[in-house]
C-alpha angles and dihedrals in degrees: 000000000000122000089248092056088062098053094096090054092046095050103032100031095085090051098051111121093002119135119254090253090065090057089060103041113114143148115257113282094015133100120260120234088259090054091048091052089047091051091050092046092052091049092050092046096049097046094040094049090050091053089050091052092049102041093096094049122107118261114299133208124226115249114235113269123237117239089256091052091049092051093047091047091052095047098044108025100032106034098020101235111149113197120222130218098042118134113241116245108270093246091060100047114120127234119259098260112008121192106259097219093045094052091044089054092045090051093048090048090053091052091048090049092054093046088052092048090049091054093044102042107032133122094001097059097031095119107023109051120077141181119190119243114202092230106031103032122226114006131187121227093263089050091050090050090052091047092051091049091053094040092050093047090051093052094040087064088055092050091051090049092051091050093048094056 
């Protein structure tokens, strides 16, 4: 099983069987577990939908990365360090009080979409299909899968911390 195939377990596992109130507990100024899951679901949905829209396009070429994009790519996608304290891109910010079951379903649907894209597009489109990430520049499907694994693990730690308090 790939690391990506386990992201639903990593993110949602700590929330299984928990009452709805646990999904919404949070320290002041921080996201609740429901908001974290919503943020991750939006990210999966946006990037996955873009790959779906582009899968029939002819081969693409990666645009050159800026120095900042190269540094971020190295830190996060190559060595696995996920910085804290960054604001999420506006398009991926969660609503104030998302419905727990709806965001769980949205998250699971996003995971299913990427697993389907992985089966459909790899290995044939491994190096010639790109979707822009606001921090790292153009990423291939395998790079997006790696990003989502790291991003989900980062936020899963936050969910576990919220539930422990």
